[in-house]
N, C-alpha and C positions, 0 to 999 in steps of 0.2 A: 469509157475514157478514164474515169476516176480510178479504177483498179489498175489500169495499165500504167498511169503516171505514178501512183504509189509503188507499184512493183519496181519501176525504173529508179525511183528514189531509193528504195531500200537496197537495190542492187548495186548502187554506186559505191565503189570501194575507196575512192580518193576524192579530195575536195575539187580538183579540176573536173572530174566526171560529174560530181554533183552539180557544179556550177553549169555544166553543159545541159543538164536536165532542167535546171531552172530557167535558163534562156529559152530552151525549147518550149517551156510551158508558159512562162510569164514575160518573156521578152517582147520587143516590139512586133515580132512576127510569130509569137508563140501561140500555141493551141488555145489556151484560156483566153489570151488577149483577143484572138479571133472571135471567140464566142461572145465576149463582151461588146465587141464592135458590131456583132450582128443584131444586138438588141435594138439598135436604131431602126432596123428595117422591118421589125415585127409589128403586128397590130397590137392594140392595147391589151386585148384579152390574152393573146399569146405571151406578150412581154410579162404580164402579171404572173403567168405560170412559170416561164423559163428564167426570169431574172433571179429569183431567190436561189434556184438550183445552181446557176452559174457562179453567183457570188459565194455560195457555200462551198462549191468546188474550189474556187480560188483560195478561200480561207483554209480549207482542208490541206491543200497542196503546200501553201505557204507554211503552215505548221509542221507539215511532215519534213519540209526542206530544213527548217530550223532545228528540228530535233536530230535529223541525220547529220547536219553540220556539226552540232555539238558532240555527237557521238564520235564522229571521225576525228575532231580536234582533240578529244580526250584520249582516244586511242593513240594518236600520234604523240601526245605528250607522254603517255605511259611508255611507249616504245622508246622514246629518247631517254627517259629517266632509267630505263632498264638496261639500255645498251651503251649510252655515252658516260664515260667516266673521266675523272681528272687524276692525273698521276702526280700525287703530292710529293714524290721523290725527285721530280724534275727540278732543276735549279732555277732560282728566281730570275726574272729578266734583269738585263744590265741597267736598264733605265726605268724608273717608275712612272706610271701614267699620271698620278695626281701630284699636285704641288701645294705648298703652303703660300697663301696670299702674302704679298709684302707687308700689308698692314699687320696681319697676325704675326709675322716674323718680327716686325719692329716692336710690337707690344711686348713679345717675349724677351727681346733685347733690353727694352726699358726695365722690365720687371727684374731681369738678371742684374742689371747695373745698380738699380736702386736698392735691391735686396742686400747688396754688399755694403751699402751705406746705411743700413738699418731701417729702411723704409718698408712698410707694409702696403698691399694693394687694397684699396677700398672701391666699393662699387655702390650705385644707387639707381633709382628709377629714372627712365627717360622721359616720362610724363611727370611734370613737376607743378607744385603750386607756385604762385607768383611770390609768396613769401620766401621760399627757398631759392628761387631763381633770381629774384631781384631784391626784395625788401631786406632780408637778413644780410645781404652783401652791400648794404649802405646805398641801395637804390630805391627809396620809397616811392610811392605813387607820385606821378608827375615830375620825377627827377629827370633831368635832360639826359642822363647817361642811358636811360632805357631806349632812347631813340638811337643809340649807337648800334644796336643789334636788331636785325630784321627777324622778328619773332613770329612763330607759328602759334596762334592762339587757338584753343579748342572750345567747343561748346561747354558751358558749365554743366557740371553733373547735378543730378536731382538733389535738392536741398543745399546746394553751394551757390553763393551769390557771385563768386568770382571765377572767371574761367581759368582753367589750367593751361599750361604751355608745354610745347616740346622744348626741353632744356636747351638753352643757347650756349652753354658751357658746362664743364663738369664741376664747377665751383659749388653747386648745391650738395655734392657729395662731401665736400669739405665741411660744410655747415652741419650736415647730418652726422658726420663722424665726430666732430667736436662735441655735439650735443650728447652722443652716445657714450663716447670714451673719455671725454674730458682731456686733460693735459697731464704730462707731456705727450707730444704726438708727432709721429713722422709717417706720412702716407703719400702715395701717389694715386691719382684717380684717373685711369684711362677709360675711354668709352666713346660712344656715338653722341654727337651733338647736332643741332638742326638750326639752320638759318636760311631765310628766303633769298638765296644768292646763287648764281650759276654762270661760270665762265671757265676759261682754261685753269684757273688757279682757285676757283671757289665752286663748291657743290652744295646743293640744299641739305644733304647729310654728309658729315665728315667726321673724323676721329680726332680726339683731343686728349692730351694727358696734362694733368695738373699736379703740382707737388705742394705739400704743406708741412711746415715745421712749426710746432708750438713748444715753447720751453721758456725757462728763465734766461734773461740776459742775452737774448738773440739779437744780433745786428747784421748790417749789410755785409760785413766781411764774411760771415758764415754763408750768406746767400751766394756771393761771388765764388767762393771756393767750392760749393756744391755744384754750381752750374759749370765751372771750369772742369771739375772731375767728371761730371756726367758727359759733357761734350767730347772730351778727349777719349773717354772709353767708348762712347757711341760711334764716333767717327774713326776710332782706332788710329789716331794721329797725335803726336806729341807737340805739334807746332800749332795748336789751337789757341788764337788770341781772341779775348773778349774785349768789347767796349760797351759800357753802360751809359745810356742817355736818359736824362730826366724825362718823364712822361706822366701820363695821368690814367689811373684806373680808379674807380670809385671805392673799391674794396681793399686797396693798398695805399699807404702813405709813409714815406715817399715811394713813388713808383718809377720803374726804369724799363726802357726797351733795351734788349740785349742784342747786339751786333756781333757777328763772328767774322774773322778775317777769312778771305778766300784767295785763291791763286788759279792760274790757267795751267792746266796739264793736258797735253795732247789735244789742244783745241777745245777743251771743256772746262767750265768753271767748276772748281771743287773746293769744299770747305777745308781750310788749312792755309797757313801763310798769311801775308799781309799785303796783298796787291790791292785789295779793296774790301769794303764792308758790306755784309747783308744782314737784314734783321732775321732772327730765328725765334725769338720768344719774348714774352712780357713777364715782369716780375715786380716785386716790391715787398715792403714790410706790411704785414697784415694791419689793416686799420683798426684802431682801438674800438670803434663802434661795432665791427664785425665780431671781434672777440667778446665784447659784452653781449651781443645778441645771442651768442651761444652758451651764455650762462657762466662765463669765465671773467675773472677780474683782470682788466687790462693793465692795471698797475703791477700786477704780479707776473702775468704771462705776456710774453711777446712772441713774434714769429715771422716767418717770411713765406711767400707763395710765389709760384711761377707757373706758366702754362705755355704750351705750344701745340701746333698741329701735327698729329702722328703722320698723316699723309704727306705733309711737307717735309717732315724729317726723312721719310722714305725717298721722296723725290730728290732730295739733296744728296743722300748717301748712294743711292742706286741708279741715279741717272735718268729718271722719267721726267718728261717735260710737259705733260698734260694731265691734270688731276682727274678729269672726267674718265680717262681710261681705267682708273681704279675701280670703277663701278659698272663698266660696260659688259663685264662677263665674257670678254673675247678670249677664247681658249688659247689663241696664238700668243697674246699678250701674257697670259698667265703662265704659259710654258716657258716663255722668255725670261720674265722677271721672277717667277715663283721659286721657292726654296724646297729642297728635299725634306721629306717629313721627319727624317732622323737627324737633320742638322740642327740640333738643339743649341741655342746660344749659351756660351760660357766665357767667363772673362779670361780663363786660362787658354782656351782654344781659340778665342776670337768671337765676339758677339755677332759678327757679320759672316761667320764661316759658312 
């Protein structure tokens, strides 16, 4: 039986033929399976002699099947590589299969707009020390402002007494950039941030962009002009109206929430006009303590900062209504809201082109 099975395995020319041999030998009604079942009816002495032979046969056949399968798969792959070709002279398809995620598109739009205003793009680590995430931003230990943010704390590293955190905002990038580059300074800091919150307008991980200007004789007028210019370019409308309301942030003083006017168009609320107000970002003049924490003299240097959610900006401009869909990975959603790979934002051609 052994030689006959091995000959049938070697003679198999295709994977279906080989699988038929496998079933005939090792299936529920296979030849080797029948031999294994017969062991129960043998006396002890006979079983001691026959059992090793049957098990050895099963292992031999299993190994032969595996080797033949590998050989047939390799031969099939070699045949395809030798016979199948791609005609590179054929025209490209009319529609691309991949798309740029709206968050990536909006990040590119922001970089394009602020580059025209003289801002550089700064980045930093997503796992931060509490100094950079809180203390340097005028939120020392036990400061009530720390309770405003639902923070993910990590286990302390070896040799560190204090736990690190997943950054709750991109403001630590501003601190690191001021420490490294000093002043004057104009940067935006886009990136991922993390807070323990989840609903239709909040996710545990989301994207944020913050802007920072440090220079001499900076005041709120500079901040308002910058935000107006940014929002008009981003939403590509000239009827953007801003309203600044007093607020509180520990790292700015004075602080202001910024509302933008909206209007109804085709049954949908869009940014622009003045039928109502919606909040879009927070801002303010950088607190003197924050400037001092970065090694600069607050009597010489002043500045403003602002921040908003990139995902929310995308929702307002492109009409999404649920933030969670941004991270579901649904190919239908990505095809509907995604952007062509070559649609690079430009101020001359339109950042949302």
